[in-house]
C-alpha positions as CSV (number, residue, x, y, z in Angstrom):
1,M,0.3,0.2,-0.1
2,R,2.9,2.3,0.8
3,K,5.0,1.8,-3.0
4,A,0.5,3.2,-4.2
5,W,0.7,6.0,-1.7
6,T,3.9,6.9,-2.9
7,F,3.8,6.4,-6.8
8,I,0.2,8.6,-6.4
9,Y,1.4,11.5,-4.1
10,Y,4.7,11.8,-6.5
11,W,3.1,11.0,-10.1
12,A,-0.4,11.6,-10.3
13,P,0.9,15.7,-10.6
14,V,2.6,14.9,-13.5
15,L,0.3,12.5,-15.1
16,I,-3.2,15.7,-14.0
17,W,-0.6,18.2,-15.8
18,M,-0.1,16.1,-19.2
19,V,-3.8,15.9,-18.6
20,T,-4.0,19.8,-18.1
21,I,-1.4,20.5,-21.1
22,F,-2.7,17.8,-23.3
23,T,-6.4,19.2,-22.8
24,A,-5.0,23.0,-23.5
25,S,-3.7,21.4,-27.0
26,G,-7.1,21.2,-28.2
27,D,-9.2,23.6,-30.1
28,R,-10.6,25.6,-27.5
29,Q,-6.7,26.8,-26.8
30,S,-6.4,27.5,-30.4
31,F,-5.0,30.7,-31.3
32,Q,-8.2,32.3,-32.3
33,H,-9.9,31.0,-29.1
34,S,-7.2,32.6,-27.3
35,S,-6.9,35.4,-29.3
36,R,-10.8,36.2,-28.4
37,I,-9.5,36.8,-24.6
38,I,-6.7,38.8,-24.9
39,A,-7.1,40.7,-28.0
40,P,-9.8,42.3,-27.1
41,L,-8.0,43.5,-23.7
42,L,-5.1,44.7,-25.2
43,H,-7.6,47.2,-27.4
44,W,-9.4,48.1,-24.6
45,L,-5.8,49.1,-22.7
46,L,-4.1,50.1,-25.1
47,P,-6.9,51.6,-28.0
48,H,-3.8,52.8,-30.2
49,L,-2.7,49.6,-31.1
50,S,-2.0,48.2,-34.7
51,E,-3.4,44.8,-35.7
52,H,-0.1,43.5,-36.7
53,T,0.8,44.5,-32.9
54,V,-2.0,43.4,-30.9
55,Y,-1.4,39.5,-33.1
56,N,2.1,40.1,-31.8
57,V,1.5,40.6,-28.3
58,V,-1.1,37.6,-28.3
59,L,1.7,35.2,-30.1
60,V,4.2,36.4,-27.5
61,F,1.5,35.8,-25.1
62,R,0.6,32.0,-26.3
63,K,4.4,31.3,-26.4
64,C,5.6,32.3,-22.8
65,A,2.9,30.9,-21.8
66,H,4.6,27.1,-23.9
67,L,7.9,27.8,-21.7
68,T,5.7,28.0,-18.6
69,E,3.7,24.9,-19.0
70,Y,6.9,22.9,-19.6
71,A,9.1,24.1,-16.6
72,I,6.6,23.3,-14.6
73,L,6.0,19.4,-16.1
74,A,9.9,19.6,-15.5
75,F,9.4,20.5,-12.4
76,L,6.8,18.1,-11.5
77,V,8.7,15.1,-13.4
78,W,12.3,16.3,-11.5
79,R,10.1,16.1,-8.1
80,A,9.0,13.0,-8.9
81,T,12.2,11.0,-9.7
82,R,14.3,12.7,-7.2
83,K,11.0,11.5,-4.6
84,L,11.1,15.2,-2.6
85,V,10.9,15.3,0.9
86,W,10.9,18.6,2.9
87,R,14.1,19.5,4.4
88,D,16.1,17.5,1.3
89,K,19.1,17.8,1.9
90,R,21.0,15.4,-1.0
91,P,23.1,17.2,-3.5
92,W,21.7,18.4,-6.9
93,Q,22.0,15.5,-9.5
94,W,22.0,16.4,-13.0
95,S,20.8,13.2,-13.7
96,E,17.2,13.9,-12.6
97,A,16.9,16.8,-14.0
98,G,18.3,15.6,-17.3
99,V,15.5,12.3,-17.3
100,A,12.7,16.0,-16.5
101,L,13.8,17.4,-19.5
102,W,13.8,14.3,-21.1
103,V,10.2,13.6,-20.4
104,A,8.6,17.1,-20.9
105,A,10.9,16.8,-24.3
106,L,8.9,13.8,-25.4
107,Y,6.2,15.1,-24.3
108,A,6.0,18.4,-26.2
109,S,6.9,16.0,-29.2
110,T,3.5,14.0,-28.9
111,D,1.7,17.1,-27.9
112,E,2.6,18.8,-31.4
113,F,2.2,15.0,-33.2
114,H,-1.4,15.4,-31.5
115,Q,-2.2,19.3,-32.6
116,T,-1.2,17.9,-36.3
117,F,-4.8,16.4,-35.8
118,V,-6.7,19.3,-34.5
119,P,-7.8,21.0,-36.9
120,S,-7.8,24.5,-36.1
121,R,-4.0,23.6,-34.5
122,E,-0.7,22.7,-36.5
123,G,1.9,20.6,-34.9
124,C,5.3,22.8,-35.0
125,L,9.0,21.5,-34.3
126,R,9.1,25.2,-33.3
127,D,6.8,24.7,-30.2
128,V,8.8,21.3,-29.6
129,L,11.8,23.6,-29.5
130,I,10.2,26.7,-27.5
131,D,8.4,23.9,-24.6
132,S,11.8,21.9,-24.5
133,S,13.1,25.5,-23.4
134,G,10.7,26.2,-20.8
135,A,11.5,22.9,-19.3
136,L,15.9,23.7,-19.6
137,I,15.0,27.1,-18.2
138,G,12.4,25.7,-15.6
139,L,15.0,23.2,-14.3
140,L,18.1,25.7,-14.5
141,A,16.0,28.2,-12.6
142,L,15.2,25.3,-9.8
143,Y,19.0,24.8,-9.5
144,A,20.0,28.2,-9.1
145,L,17.3,28.9,-6.6
146,G,18.1,25.5,-5.0
147,R,21.8,27.5,-4.9
148,W,21.2,30.3,-3.3
149,L,18.9,28.7,-0.8
150,K,21.3,26.4,0.3
151,F,19.6,23.4,-0.3
152,W,22.3,22.4,-2.7
């Protein structure tokens, strides 16, 4: 029973986050739908912006969301791989971060493949690189934070 609880405690958040990413890859979170929210807000806040500028701001916002969601995924996989506990004083292991990065990059690839089947989306190697970069940036930030707080 303890092994099942340990698995659920560490890996359930990873699986839940993966389902969240998968759900966001559907039609409802496509550029056309998200720009319906962000673009009117930009027009309201800054009515003089050109359509081209609004388009670029929406695009940057969406790509930052990609970076963030994969940084979170990498953190969750790292946490599950490390089996992180409170006041953990073990040194940083790049191998654990490497596993987290590979899992995030592989999942980014499958996510983009999934998007090729969604009519309003497209799978794109550029997005795999953006997602993987988000995972790497998240892990490097985690490492830096841990060094700063003297966890490792």
